[in-house]
N, CA, C, O and the ligand as a Tripos MOL2 file, in Angstrom:
@<TRIPOS>MOLECULE
protein
  305   303    77     0     0
PROTEIN
NO_CHARGES

@<TRIPOS>ATOM
      1 N         -39.0630   40.6470   52.9100 N.3       1 MET1
      2 CA        -38.9720   40.4900   54.3740 C.3       1 MET1
      3 C         -39.9760   41.4350   55.0240 C.2       1 MET1
      4 O         -40.2060   42.5440   54.5410 O.2       1 MET1
      5 N         -40.5570   40.9920   56.1020 N.am      2 ALA2
      6 CA        -41.5100   41.8340   56.8280 C.3       2 ALA2
      7 C         -40.7940   43.0740   57.3500 C.2       2 ALA2
      8 O         -39.6250   43.0300   57.7320 O.2       2 ALA2
      9 N         -41.5210   44.1630   57.3530 N.am      3 ARG3
     10 CA        -40.9410   45.4050   57.8310 C.3       3 ARG3
     11 C         -40.9870   45.3900   59.3570 C.2       3 ARG3
     12 O         -42.0690   45.3890   59.9460 O.2       3 ARG3
     13 N         -39.8300   45.3780   59.9940 N.am      4 SER4
     14 CA        -39.7940   45.3810   61.4520 C.3       4 SER4
     15 C         -38.9000   46.5190   61.9150 C.2       4 SER4
     16 O         -37.9060   46.8570   61.2720 O.2       4 SER4
     17 N         -39.2680   47.0870   63.0200 N.am      5 VAL5
     18 CA        -38.5220   48.2220   63.5520 C.3       5 VAL5
     19 C         -38.2250   47.9640   65.0190 C.2       5 VAL5
     20 O         -39.1270   47.6360   65.7890 O.2       5 VAL5
     21 N         -36.9690   48.1110   65.4100 N.am      6 ILE6
     22 CA        -36.5660   47.9770   66.8030 C.3       6 ILE6
     23 C         -36.1440   49.3570   67.2830 C.2       6 ILE6
     24 O         -35.3410   50.0270   66.6330 O.2       6 ILE6
     25 N         -36.6860   49.7810   68.4220 N.am      7 ARG7
     26 CA        -36.3480   51.1150   68.9200 C.3       7 ARG7
     27 C         -35.4870   51.0190   70.1750 C.2       7 ARG7
     28 O         -35.7030   50.1570   71.0270 O.2       7 ARG7
     29 N         -34.5060   51.9200   70.2760 N.am      8 PHE8
     30 CA        -33.6670   52.0350   71.4650 C.3       8 PHE8
     31 C         -33.3390   53.5010   71.6320 C.2       8 PHE8
     32 O         -32.7270   54.1140   70.7580 O.2       8 PHE8
     33 N         -33.7550   54.0720   72.7760 N.am      9 ALA9
     34 CA        -33.5740   55.4990   73.0140 C.3       9 ALA9
     35 C         -34.1350   56.2620   71.8200 C.2       9 ALA9
     36 O         -35.3010   56.0680   71.4770 O.2       9 ALA9
     37 N         -33.3540   57.1160   71.1780 N.am     10 ASP10
     38 CA        -33.8600   57.9310   70.0740 C.3      10 ASP10
     39 C         -33.5710   57.3120   68.7100 C.2      10 ASP10
     40 O         -33.7700   57.9510   67.6770 O.2      10 ASP10
     41 N         -33.1020   56.0680   68.7130 N.am     11 TRP11
     42 CA        -32.7170   55.4390   67.4530 C.3      11 TRP11
     43 C         -33.6260   54.2660   67.1410 C.2      11 TRP11
     44 O         -34.1140   53.5800   68.0390 O.2      11 TRP11
     45 N         -33.8450   54.0500   65.8640 N.am     12 SER12
     46 CA        -34.5760   52.8690   65.4450 C.3      12 SER12
     47 C         -33.7800   52.1550   64.3600 C.2      12 SER12
     48 O         -33.0080   52.7680   63.6220 O.2      12 SER12
     49 N         -33.9910   50.8470   64.2830 N.am     13 LEU13
     50 CA        -33.2750   50.0280   63.3180 C.3      13 LEU13
     51 C         -34.2870   49.3330   62.4220 C.2      13 LEU13
     52 O         -35.2470   48.7360   62.9080 O.2      13 LEU13
     53 N         -34.0760   49.4100   61.1330 N.am     14 SER14
     54 CA        -34.9840   48.7300   60.2060 C.3      14 SER14
     55 C         -34.1800   48.1150   59.0640 C.2      14 SER14
     56 O         -33.0190   48.4610   58.8430 O.2      14 SER14
     57 N         -34.8170   47.2040   58.3510 N.am     15 VAL15
     58 CA        -34.1670   46.5650   57.2120 C.3      15 VAL15
     59 C         -33.9000   47.6250   56.1420 C.2      15 VAL15
     60 O         -34.7880   48.4020   55.7890 O.2      15 VAL15
     61 N         -32.6770   47.6470   55.6350 N.am     16 ASP16
     62 CA        -32.2830   48.6180   54.6180 C.3      16 ASP16
     63 C         -32.5520   48.0420   53.2290 C.2      16 ASP16
     64 O         -31.8710   47.1200   52.7790 O.2      16 ASP16
     65 N         -33.5460   48.5970   52.5700 N.am     17 LEU17
     66 CA        -33.9120   48.1000   51.2370 C.3      17 LEU17
     67 C         -33.3610   49.0020   50.1330 C.2      17 LEU17
     68 O         -33.6890   48.8230   48.9610 O.2      17 LEU17
     69 N         -32.5210   49.9720   50.5100 N.am     18 SER18
     70 CA        -32.0540   50.9480   49.5130 C.3      18 SER18
     71 C         -30.9500   50.3890   48.6270 C.2      18 SER18
     72 O         -30.7590   50.8560   47.5040 O.2      18 SER18
     73 N         -30.2200   49.3880   49.1250 N.am     19 GLY19
     74 CA        -29.1290   48.8220   48.3290 C.3      19 GLY19
     75 C         -29.4280   47.3880   47.9460 C.2      19 GLY19
     76 O         -30.5000   47.0840   47.4220 O.2      19 GLY19
     77 N         -28.4880   46.5210   48.2060 N.am     20 SER20
     78 CA        -28.6520   45.1050   47.8840 C.3      20 SER20
     79 C         -29.6910   44.4620   48.7860 C.2      20 SER20
     80 O         -29.8290   44.8500   49.9460 O.2      20 SER20
     81 N         -30.4250   43.4810   48.2670 N.am     21 GLY21
     82 CA        -31.2780   42.6490   49.0990 C.3      21 GLY21
     83 C         -30.4050   41.6720   49.8570 C.2      21 GLY21
     84 O         -29.1800   41.7950   49.8280 O.2      21 GLY21
     85 N         -31.0090   40.6910   50.5450 N.am     22 PRO22
     86 CA        -30.2240   39.7020   51.2740 C.3      22 PRO22
     87 C         -29.2710   38.9540   50.3320 C.2      22 PRO22
     88 O         -29.5590   38.7770   49.1480 O.2      22 PRO22
     89 N         -28.1340   38.5200   50.8820 N.am     23 ILE23
     90 CA        -27.1380   37.7690   50.1150 C.3      23 ILE23
     91 C         -27.0440   36.3670   50.7040 C.2      23 ILE23
     92 O         -26.9690   36.2140   51.9240 O.2      23 ILE23
     93 N         -27.0460   35.3510   49.8640 N.am     24 PHE24
     94 CA        -27.0550   33.9560   50.2950 C.3      24 PHE24
     95 C         -25.7380   33.2880   49.9310 C.2      24 PHE24
     96 O         -25.1200   33.5880   48.9100 O.2      24 PHE24
     97 N         -25.3220   32.3530   50.8200 N.am     25 GLU25
     98 CA        -24.0890   31.6100   50.5880 C.3      25 GLU25
     99 C         -24.1840   30.2860   51.3330 C.2      25 GLU25
    100 O         -24.8120   30.2170   52.3900 O.2      25 GLU25
    101 N         -23.5750   29.2410   50.7990 N.am     26 SER26
    102 CA        -23.4900   27.9530   51.4890 C.3      26 SER26
    103 C         -22.0280   27.6020   51.6920 C.2      26 SER26
    104 O         -21.1820   27.8900   50.8460 O.2      26 SER26
    105 N         -21.7390   26.9680   52.8390 N.am     27 GLU27
    106 CA        -20.3900   26.5130   53.1350 C.3      27 GLU27
    107 C         -20.4430   25.0590   53.5500 C.2      27 GLU27
    108 O         -21.3490   24.6450   54.2740 O.2      27 GLU27
    109 N         -19.4730   24.2840   53.0950 N.am     28 CYS28
    110 CA        -19.3430   22.8950   53.5140 C.3      28 CYS28
    111 C         -18.7440   22.8700   54.9210 C.2      28 CYS28
    112 O         -17.7150   23.5000   55.1640 O.2      28 CYS28
    113 N         -19.3800   22.1460   55.8520 N.am     29 THR29
    114 CA        -18.8590   22.0980   57.2270 C.3      29 THR29
    115 C         -17.7260   21.0860   57.3530 C.2      29 THR29
    116 O         -17.0870   21.0050   58.4020 O.2      29 THR29
    117 N         -17.4670   20.3120   56.2960 N.am     30 THR30
    118 CA        -16.3620   19.3470   56.3380 C.3      30 THR30
    119 C         -15.0620   19.9820   55.8580 C.2      30 THR30
    120 O         -14.0370   19.8780   56.5320 O.2      30 THR30
    121 N         -15.0930   20.6440   54.6910 N.am     31 CYS31
    122 CA        -13.8490   21.1750   54.1160 C.3      31 CYS31
    123 C         -13.8170   22.7000   54.0440 C.2      31 CYS31
    124 O         -12.7750   23.2770   53.7340 O.2      31 CYS31
    125 N         -14.9510   23.3660   54.3260 N.am     32 GLY32
    126 CA        -14.9650   24.8250   54.3500 C.3      32 GLY32
    127 C         -15.1300   25.4720   52.9940 C.2      32 GLY32
    128 O         -15.1640   26.6990   52.8990 O.2      32 GLY32
    129 N         -15.2320   24.6800   51.9400 N.am     33 GLU33
    130 CA        -15.4100   25.2630   50.6110 C.3      33 GLU33
    131 C         -16.7330   26.0300   50.5640 C.2      33 GLU33
    132 O         -17.6990   25.6530   51.2270 O.2      33 GLU33
    133 N         -16.7690   27.1110   49.7740 N.am     34 SER34
    134 CA        -17.9370   27.9860   49.7070 C.3      34 SER34
    135 C         -18.5520   27.9790   48.3200 C.2      34 SER34
    136 O         -17.8700   27.7980   47.3110 O.2      34 SER34
    137 N         -19.8650   28.1800   48.3000 N.am     35 SER35
    138 CA        -20.5820   28.2810   47.0230 C.3      35 SER35
    139 C         -20.3200   29.6150   46.3460 C.2      35 SER35
    140 O         -20.5820   29.7670   45.1530 O.2      35 SER35
    141 N         -19.8050   30.5860   47.0990 N.am     36 GLY36
    142 CA        -19.7880   31.9620   46.6190 C.3      36 GLY36
    143 C         -21.1310   32.5870   46.9480 C.2      36 GLY36
    144 O         -22.0630   31.8870   47.3450 O.2      36 GLY36
    145 N         -21.2380   33.8880   46.7880 N.am     37 THR37
    146 CA        -22.4610   34.5910   47.1700 C.3      37 THR37
    147 C         -23.4100   34.7360   45.9860 C.2      37 THR37
    148 O         -22.9950   34.7610   44.8270 O.2      37 THR37
    149 N         -24.6960   34.8320   46.3120 N.am     38 ALA38
    150 CA        -25.7170   34.9710   45.2710 C.3      38 ALA38
    151 C         -26.8870   35.7700   45.8190 C.2      38 ALA38
    152 O         -27.0840   35.8440   47.0320 O.2      38 ALA38
    153 N         -27.6640   36.3700   44.9190 N.am     39 ASP39
    154 CA        -28.8350   37.1540   45.3110 C.3      39 ASP39
    155 C         -30.0340   36.2700   45.6450 C.2      39 ASP39
    156 O         -30.9790   36.7210   46.2930 O.2      39 ASP39
    157 N         -29.9970   35.0110   45.2020 N.am     40 GLU40
    158 CA        -31.0840   34.0720   45.5090 C.3      40 GLU40
    159 C         -30.4730   32.8070   46.0720 C.2      40 GLU40
    160 O         -29.3280   32.4760   45.7650 O.2      40 GLU40
    161 N         -31.2470   32.0820   46.9130 N.am     41 LYS41
    162 CA        -30.6590   30.9470   47.6130 C.3      41 LYS41
    163 C         -30.5980   29.6730   46.7680 C.2      41 LYS41
    164 O         -29.9180   28.7160   47.1390 O.2      41 LYS41
    165 N         -31.3050   29.6540   45.6360 N.am     42 GLU42
    166 CA        -31.3350   28.4280   44.8330 C.3      42 GLU42
    167 C         -29.9310   28.0170   44.3800 C.2      42 GLU42
    168 O         -29.5810   26.8390   44.4360 O.2      42 GLU42
    169 N         -29.1340   28.9800   43.9370 N.am     43 GLY43
    170 CA        -27.7820   28.6720   43.4530 C.3      43 GLY43
    171 C         -26.9250   28.0260   44.5360 C.2      43 GLY43
    172 O         -26.3690   26.9510   44.3110 O.2      43 GLY43
    173 N         -26.8050   28.6580   45.7150 N.am     44 PRO44
    174 CA        -26.0140   28.0580   46.7970 C.3      44 PRO44
    175 C         -26.5710   26.6970   47.2520 C.2      44 PRO44
    176 O         -25.7990   25.8280   47.6540 O.2      44 PRO44
    177 N         -27.8860   26.5010   47.1940 N.am     45 GLU45
    178 CA        -28.4610   25.2040   47.5840 C.3      45 GLU45
    179 C         -28.1070   24.1300   46.5540 C.2      45 GLU45
    180 O         -27.7670   23.0060   46.9220 O.2      45 GLU45
    181 N         -28.1840   24.4710   45.2740 N.am     46 THR46
    182 CA        -27.8000   23.5240   44.2320 C.3      46 THR46
    183 C         -26.3180   23.1800   44.3470 C.2      46 THR46
    184 O         -25.9140   22.0400   44.1170 O.2      46 THR46
    185 N         -25.5180   24.1750   44.7050 N.am     47 TRP47
    186 CA        -24.0830   23.9510   44.8920 C.3      47 TRP47
    187 C         -23.8450   22.8610   45.9500 C.2      47 TRP47
    188 O         -22.9530   22.0290   45.7850 O.2      47 TRP47
    189 N         -24.6430   22.8590   47.0420 N.am     48 CYS48
    190 CA        -24.4990   21.8450   48.1010 C.3      48 CYS48
    191 C         -24.6530   20.4470   47.5120 C.2      48 CYS48
    192 O         -23.8820   19.5420   47.8300 O.2      48 CYS48
    193 N         -25.6530   20.2790   46.6530 N.am     49 LEU49
    194 CA        -25.9090   18.9490   46.0770 C.3      49 LEU49
    195 C         -24.7740   18.5370   45.1460 C.2      49 LEU49
    196 O         -24.3450   17.3830   45.1450 O.2      49 LEU49
    197 N         -24.2920   19.4990   44.3480 N.am     50 ARG50
    198 CA        -23.1620   19.2000   43.4540 C.3      50 ARG50
    199 C         -21.9290   18.8540   44.2780 C.2      50 ARG50
    200 O         -21.1960   17.9220   43.9470 O.2      50 ARG50
    201 N         -21.6990   19.6140   45.3630 N.am     51 HIS51
    202 CA        -20.5330   19.3880   46.2170 C.3      51 HIS51
    203 C         -20.6380   18.0210   46.8920 C.2      51 HIS51
    204 O         -19.6420   17.3050   46.9950 O.2      51 HIS51
    205 N         -21.8380   17.6530   47.3520 N.am     52 ALA52
    206 CA        -22.0420   16.3350   47.9790 C.3      52 ALA52
    207 C         -21.7500   15.2250   46.9720 C.2      52 ALA52
    208 O         -21.1100   14.2280   47.3060 O.2      52 ALA52
    209 N         -22.2220   15.4040   45.7410 N.am     53 GLY53
    210 CA        -21.9970   14.3900   44.7200 C.3      53 GLY53
    211 C         -20.5280   14.2520   44.3580 C.2      53 GLY53
    212 O         -20.0570   13.1570   44.0480 O.2      53 GLY53
    213 N         -19.8040   15.3700   44.3990 N.am     54 ARG54
    214 CA        -18.3980   15.3910   43.9920 C.3      54 ARG54
    215 C         -17.4760   14.9020   45.1130 C.2      54 ARG54
    216 O         -16.4730   14.2410   44.8420 O.2      54 ARG54
    217 N         -17.8070   15.2250   46.3750 N.am     55 THR55
    218 CA        -16.8690   14.9710   47.4800 C.3      55 THR55
    219 C         -17.3820   13.9520   48.4950 C.2      55 THR55
    220 O         -16.5870   13.3750   49.2370 O.2      55 THR55
    221 N         -18.7030   13.7180   48.5430 N.am     56 GLY56
    222 CA        -19.2620   12.8610   49.5990 C.3      56 GLY56
    223 C         -19.5020   13.6110   50.8930 C.2      56 GLY56
    224 O         -19.9830   13.0240   51.8630 O.2      56 GLY56
    225 N         -19.1740   14.9060   50.9310 N.am     57 HIS57
    226 CA        -19.4350   15.7230   52.1260 C.3      57 HIS57
    227 C         -20.9300   16.0240   52.1980 C.2      57 HIS57
    228 O         -21.5390   16.3740   51.1870 O.2      57 HIS57
    229 N         -21.5290   15.8900   53.3900 N.am     58 THR58
    230 CA        -22.9860   16.0140   53.4830 C.3      58 THR58
    231 C         -23.4670   17.1220   54.4250 C.2      58 THR58
    232 O         -24.6710   17.3630   54.5090 O.2      58 THR58
    233 N         -22.5610   17.8010   55.1340 N.am     59 GLY59
    234 CA        -22.9680   18.8610   56.0710 C.3      59 GLY59
    235 C         -22.6870   20.2340   55.4790 C.2      59 GLY59
    236 O         -21.6120   20.4730   54.9280 O.2      59 GLY59
    237 N         -23.6600   21.1390   55.5950 N.am     60 PHE60
    238 CA        -23.5050   22.4820   55.0320 C.3      60 PHE60
    239 C         -24.0480   23.5360   55.9760 C.2      60 PHE60
    240 O         -24.9490   23.2800   56.7760 O.2      60 PHE60
    241 N         -23.4780   24.7280   55.8640 N.am     61 ARG61
    242 CA        -23.9340   25.8740   56.6420 C.3      61 ARG61
    243 C         -24.5200   26.8890   55.6620 C.2      61 ARG61
    244 O         -23.8590   27.2740   54.6970 O.2      61 ARG61
    245 N         -25.7500   27.3210   55.9050 N.am     62 GLY62
    246 CA        -26.3650   28.3480   55.0630 C.3      62 GLY62
    247 C         -26.1850   29.7000   55.7080 C.2      62 GLY62
    248 O         -26.5420   29.8800   56.8730 O.2      62 GLY62
    249 N         -25.6390   30.6560   54.9780 N.am     63 ILE63
    250 CA        -25.3650   31.9920   55.5190 C.3      63 ILE63
    251 C         -26.2120   33.0030   54.7460 C.2      63 ILE63
    252 O         -26.1470   33.0740   53.5190 O.2      63 ILE63
    253 N         -27.0030   33.7820   55.4780 N.am     64 THR64
    254 CA        -27.7900   34.8440   54.8560 C.3      64 THR64
    255 C         -27.3300   36.1660   55.4450 C.2      64 THR64
    256 O         -27.3420   36.3420   56.6640 O.2      64 THR64
    257 N         -26.9300   37.0870   54.5980 N.am     65 THR65
    258 CA        -26.5170   38.4100   55.0460 C.3      65 THR65
    259 C         -27.6110   39.4110   54.7000 C.2      65 THR65
    260 O         -27.9860   39.5660   53.5380 O.2      65 THR65
    261 N         -28.1190   40.0890   55.7340 N.am     66 SER66
    262 CA        -29.1220   41.1250   55.5220 C.3      66 SER66
    263 C         -28.5470   42.4660   55.9600 C.2      66 SER66
    264 O         -27.5930   42.5160   56.7360 O.2      66 SER66
    265 N         -29.1250   43.5390   55.4650 N.am     67 PHE67
    266 CA        -28.6010   44.8650   55.7660 C.3      67 PHE67
    267 C         -29.6250   45.6700   56.5620 C.2      67 PHE67
    268 O         -30.8230   45.6350   56.2790 O.2      67 PHE67
    269 N         -29.1330   46.3890   57.5550 N.am     68 PHE68
    270 CA        -29.9900   47.2040   58.4120 C.3      68 PHE68
    271 C         -29.5130   48.6490   58.3810 C.2      68 PHE68
    272 O         -28.3590   48.9370   58.0630 O.2      68 PHE68
    273 N         -30.4250   49.5440   58.7170 N.am     69 ARG69
    274 CA        -30.0750   50.9660   58.7780 C.3      69 ARG69
    275 C         -30.5910   51.5400   60.0860 C.2      69 ARG69
    276 O         -31.7750   51.4210   60.3980 O.2      69 ARG69
    277 N         -29.7080   52.1580   60.8460 N.am     70 ALA70
    278 CA        -30.1030   52.8600   62.0720 C.3      70 ALA70
    279 C         -30.4750   54.2870   61.6980 C.2      70 ALA70
    280 O         -29.8470   54.9100   60.8420 O.2      70 ALA70
    281 N         -31.5030   54.7850   62.3560 N.am     71 GLN71
    282 CA        -31.9850   56.1270   62.0200 C.3      71 GLN71
    283 C         -32.4630   56.8090   63.2910 C.2      71 GLN71
    284 O         -33.0910   56.1800   64.1430 O.2      71 GLN71
    285 N         -32.1640   58.0920   63.4160 N.am     72 LYS72
    286 CA        -32.6690   58.8640   64.5630 C.3      72 LYS72
    287 C         -34.1790   59.0030   64.4240 C.2      72 LYS72
    288 O         -34.6800   59.3500   63.3540 O.2      72 LYS72
    289 N         -34.8970   58.7330   65.4970 N.am     73 VAL73
    290 CA        -36.3590   58.8290   65.4640 C.3      73 VAL73
    291 C         -36.7510   60.2650   65.1600 C.2      73 VAL73
    292 O         -36.1880   61.1980   65.7330 O.2      73 VAL73
    293 N         -37.7020   60.4470   64.2730 N.am     74 GLY74
    294 CA        -38.1730   61.7700   63.8890 C.3      74 GLY74
    295 C         -37.2590   62.4400   62.8770 C.2      74 GLY74
    296 O         -37.4270   63.6240   62.5880 O.2      74 GLY74
    297 N         -36.2950   61.7060   62.3330 N.am     75 ASP75
    298 CA        -35.2980   62.2440   61.3990 C.3      75 ASP75
    299 C         -35.5040   61.5820   60.0380 C.2      75 ASP75
    300 O         -34.5640   61.0450   59.4520 O.2      75 ASP75
    301 N         -36.7350   61.6240   59.5450 N.am     76 GLN76
    302 CA        -37.0740   60.8830   58.3030 C.3      76 GLN76
    303 C         -36.3450   61.4690   57.1010 C.2      76 GLN76
    304 O         -36.5060   60.9800   55.9830 O.2      76 GLN76
    305 ZN        -16.6660   19.7930   51.4070 Zn       77 ZN77
@<TRIPOS>BOND
     1     1     2 1
     2     2     3 1
     3     3     4 2
     4     3     5 am
     5     5     6 1
     6     6     7 1
     7     7     8 2
     8     7     9 am
     9     9    10 1
    10    10    11 1
    11    11    12 2
    12    11    13 am
    13    13    14 1
    14    14    15 1
    15    15    16 2
    16    15    17 am
    17    17    18 1
    18    18    19 1
    19    19    20 2
    20    19    21 am
    21    21    22 1
    22    22    23 1
    23    23    24 2
    24    23    25 am
    25    25    26 1
    26    26    27 1
    27    27    28 2
    28    27    29 am
    29    29    30 1
    30    30    31 1
    31    31    32 2
    32    31    33 am
    33    33    34 1
    34    34    35 1
    35    35    36 2
    36    35    37 am
    37    37    38 1
    38    38    39 1
    39    39    40 2
    40    39    41 am
    41    41    42 1
    42    42    43 1
    43    43    44 2
    44    43    45 am
    45    45    46 1
    46    46    47 1
    47    47    48 2
    48    47    49 am
    49    49    50 1
    50    50    51 1
    51    51    52 2
    52    51    53 am
    53    53    54 1
    54    54    55 1
    55    55    56 2
    56    55    57 am
    57    57    58 1
    58    58    59 1
    59    59    60 2
    60    59    61 am
    61    61    62 1
    62    62    63 1
    63    63    64 2
    64    63    65 am
    65    65    66 1
    66    66    67 1
    67    67    68 2
    68    67    69 am
    69    69    70 1
    70    70    71 1
    71    71    72 2
    72    71    73 am
    73    73    74 1
    74    74    75 1
    75    75    76 2
    76    75    77 am
    77    77    78 1
    78    78    79 1
    79    79    80 2
    80    79    81 am
    81    81    82 1
    82    82    83 1
    83    83    84 2
    84    83    85 am
    85    85    86 1
    86    86    87 1
    87    87    88 2
    88    87    89 am
    89    89    90 1
    90    90    91 1
    91    91    92 2
    92    91    93 am
    93    93    94 1
    94    94    95 1
    95    95    96 2
    96    95    97 am
    97    97    98 1
    98    98    99 1
    99    99   100 2
   100    99   101 am
   101   101   102 1
   102   102   103 1
   103   103   104 2
   104   103   105 am
   105   105   106 1
   106   106   107 1
   107   107   108 2
   108   107   109 am
   109   109   110 1
   110   110   111 1
   111   111   112 2
   112   111   113 am
   113   113   114 1
   114   114   115 1
   115   115   116 2
   116   115   117 am
   117   117   118 1
   118   118   119 1
   119   119   120 2
   120   119   121 am
   121   121   122 1
   122   122   123 1
   123   123   124 2
   124   123   125 am
   125   125   126 1
   126   126   127 1
   127   127   128 2
   128   127   129 am
   129   129   130 1
   130   130   131 1
   131   131   132 2
   132   131   133 am
   133   133   134 1
   134   134   135 1
   135   135   136 2
   136   135   137 am
   137   137   138 1
   138   138   139 1
   139   139   140 2
   140   139   141 am
   141   141   142 1
   142   142   143 1
   143   143   144 2
   144   143   145 am
   145   145   146 1
   146   146   147 1
   147   147   148 2
   148   147   149 am
   149   149   150 1
   150   150   151 1
   151   151   152 2
   152   151   153 am
   153   153   154 1
   154   154   155 1
   155   155   156 2
   156   155   157 am
   157   157   158 1
   158   158   159 1
   159   159   160 2
   160   159   161 am
   161   161   162 1
   162   162   163 1
   163   163   164 2
   164   163   165 am
   165   165   166 1
   166   166   167 1
   167   167   168 2
   168   167   169 am
   169   169   170 1
   170   170   171 1
   171   171   172 2
   172   171   173 am
   173   173   174 1
   174   174   175 1
   175   175   176 2
   176   175   177 am
   177   177   178 1
   178   178   179 1
   179   179   180 2
   180   179   181 am
   181   181   182 1
   182   182   183 1
   183   183   184 2
   184   183   185 am
   185   185   186 1
   186   186   187 1
   187   187   188 2
   188   187   189 am
   189   189   190 1
   190   190   191 1
   191   191   192 2
   192   191   193 am
   193   193   194 1
   194   194   195 1
   195   195   196 2
   196   195   197 am
   197   197   198 1
   198   198   199 1
   199   199   200 2
   200   199   201 am
   201   201   202 1
   202   202   203 1
   203   203   204 2
   204   203   205 am
   205   205   206 1
   206   206   207 1
   207   207   208 2
   208   207   209 am
   209   209   210 1
   210   210   211 1
   211   211   212 2
   212   211   213 am
   213   213   214 1
   214   214   215 1
   215   215   216 2
   216   215   217 am
   217   217   218 1
   218   218   219 1
   219   219   220 2
   220   219   221 am
   221   221   222 1
   222   222   223 1
   223   223   224 2
   224   223   225 am
   225   225   226 1
   226   226   227 1
   227   227   228 2
   228   227   229 am
   229   229   230 1
   230   230   231 1
   231   231   232 2
   232   231   233 am
   233   233   234 1
   234   234   235 1
   235   235   236 2
   236   235   237 am
   237   237   238 1
   238   238   239 1
   239   239   240 2
   240   239   241 am
   241   241   242 1
   242   242   243 1
   243   243   244 2
   244   243   245 am
   245   245   246 1
   246   246   247 1
   247   247   248 2
   248   247   249 am
   249   249   250 1
   250   250   251 1
   251   251   252 2
   252   251   253 am
   253   253   254 1
   254   254   255 1
   255   255   256 2
   256   255   257 am
   257   257   258 1
   258   258   259 1
   259   259   260 2
   260   259   261 am
   261   261   262 1
   262   262   263 1
   263   263   264 2
   264   263   265 am
   265   265   266 1
   266   266   267 1
   267   267   268 2
   268   267   269 am
   269   269   270 1
   270   270   271 1
   271   271   272 2
   272   271   273 am
   273   273   274 1
   274   274   275 1
   275   275   276 2
   276   275   277 am
   277   277   278 1
   278   278   279 1
   279   279   280 2
   280   279   281 am
   281   281   282 1
   282   282   283 1
   283   283   284 2
   284   283   285 am
   285   285   286 1
   286   286   287 1
   287   287   288 2
   288   287   289 am
   289   289   290 1
   290   290   291 1
   291   291   292 2
   292   291   293 am
   293   293   294 1
   294   294   295 1
   295   295   296 2
   296   295   297 am
   297   297   298 1
   298   298   299 1
   299   299   300 2
   300   299   301 am
   301   301   302 1
   302   302   303 1
   303   303   304 2
@<TRIPOS>SUBSTRUCTURE
     1 MET1         2 RESIDUE 1 A MET
     2 ALA2         6 RESIDUE 1 A ALA
     3 ARG3        10 RESIDUE 1 A ARG
     4 SER4        14 RESIDUE 1 A SER
     5 VAL5        18 RESIDUE 1 A VAL
     6 ILE6        22 RESIDUE 1 A ILE
     7 ARG7        26 RESIDUE 1 A ARG
     8 PHE8        30 RESIDUE 1 A PHE
     9 ALA9        34 RESIDUE 1 A ALA
    10 ASP10       38 RESIDUE 1 A ASP
    11 TRP11       42 RESIDUE 1 A TRP
    12 SER12       46 RESIDUE 1 A SER
    13 LEU13       50 RESIDUE 1 A LEU
    14 SER14       54 RESIDUE 1 A SER
    15 VAL15       58 RESIDUE 1 A VAL
    16 ASP16       62 RESIDUE 1 A ASP
    17 LEU17       66 RESIDUE 1 A LEU
    18 SER18       70 RESIDUE 1 A SER
    19 GLY19       74 RESIDUE 1 A GLY
    20 SER20       78 RESIDUE 1 A SER
    21 GLY21       82 RESIDUE 1 A GLY
    22 PRO22       86 RESIDUE 1 A PRO
    23 ILE23       90 RESIDUE 1 A ILE
    24 PHE24       94 RESIDUE 1 A PHE
    25 GLU25       98 RESIDUE 1 A GLU
    26 SER26      102 RESIDUE 1 A SER
    27 GLU27      106 RESIDUE 1 A GLU
    28 CYS28      110 RESIDUE 1 A CYS
    29 THR29      114 RESIDUE 1 A THR
    30 THR30      118 RESIDUE 1 A THR
    31 CYS31      122 RESIDUE 1 A CYS
    32 GLY32      126 RESIDUE 1 A GLY
    33 GLU33      130 RESIDUE 1 A GLU
    34 SER34      134 RESIDUE 1 A SER
    35 SER35      138 RESIDUE 1 A SER
    36 GLY36      142 RESIDUE 1 A GLY
    37 THR37      146 RESIDUE 1 A THR
    38 ALA38      150 RESIDUE 1 A ALA
    39 ASP39      154 RESIDUE 1 A ASP
    40 GLU40      158 RESIDUE 1 A GLU
    41 LYS41      162 RESIDUE 1 A LYS
    42 GLU42      166 RESIDUE 1 A GLU
    43 GLY43      170 RESIDUE 1 A GLY
    44 PRO44      174 RESIDUE 1 A PRO
    45 GLU45      178 RESIDUE 1 A GLU
    46 THR46      182 RESIDUE 1 A THR
    47 TRP47      186 RESIDUE 1 A TRP
    48 CYS48      190 RESIDUE 1 A CYS
    49 LEU49      194 RESIDUE 1 A LEU
    50 ARG50      198 RESIDUE 1 A ARG
    51 HIS51      202 RESIDUE 1 A HIS
    52 ALA52      206 RESIDUE 1 A ALA
    53 GLY53      210 RESIDUE 1 A GLY
    54 ARG54      214 RESIDUE 1 A ARG
    55 THR55      218 RESIDUE 1 A THR
    56 GLY56      222 RESIDUE 1 A GLY
    57 HIS57      226 RESIDUE 1 A HIS
    58 THR58      230 RESIDUE 1 A THR
    59 GLY59      234 RESIDUE 1 A GLY
    60 PHE60      238 RESIDUE 1 A PHE
    61 ARG61      242 RESIDUE 1 A ARG
    62 GLY62      246 RESIDUE 1 A GLY
    63 ILE63      250 RESIDUE 1 A ILE
    64 THR64      254 RESIDUE 1 A THR
    65 THR65      258 RESIDUE 1 A THR
    66 SER66      262 RESIDUE 1 A SER
    67 PHE67      266 RESIDUE 1 A PHE
    68 PHE68      270 RESIDUE 1 A PHE
    69 ARG69      274 RESIDUE 1 A ARG
    70 ALA70      278 RESIDUE 1 A ALA
    71 GLN71      282 RESIDUE 1 A GLN
    72 LYS72      286 RESIDUE 1 A LYS
    73 VAL73      290 RESIDUE 1 A VAL
    74 GLY74      294 RESIDUE 1 A GLY
    75 ASP75      298 RESIDUE 1 A ASP
    76 GLN76      302 RESIDUE 1 A GLN
    77 ZN77       305 GROUP 0 **** ****
């Protein structure tokens, strides 16, 4: 992910790369069933196709969780 920084007063917010990377998940918008979480989006996307084949449900919600860290400016 591109490094972006948002500043507000003495605080800045940036993507936190110290722990987990983004987490991906797919949810069926018909029945609410979930693919479970994964470190890459391929698994949850493949799950959508398997779920469509198994149930006939065709609508899905893709959820990406990213992590941010707030830091006092000048407090490296
Ligand atoms: Zn479903």
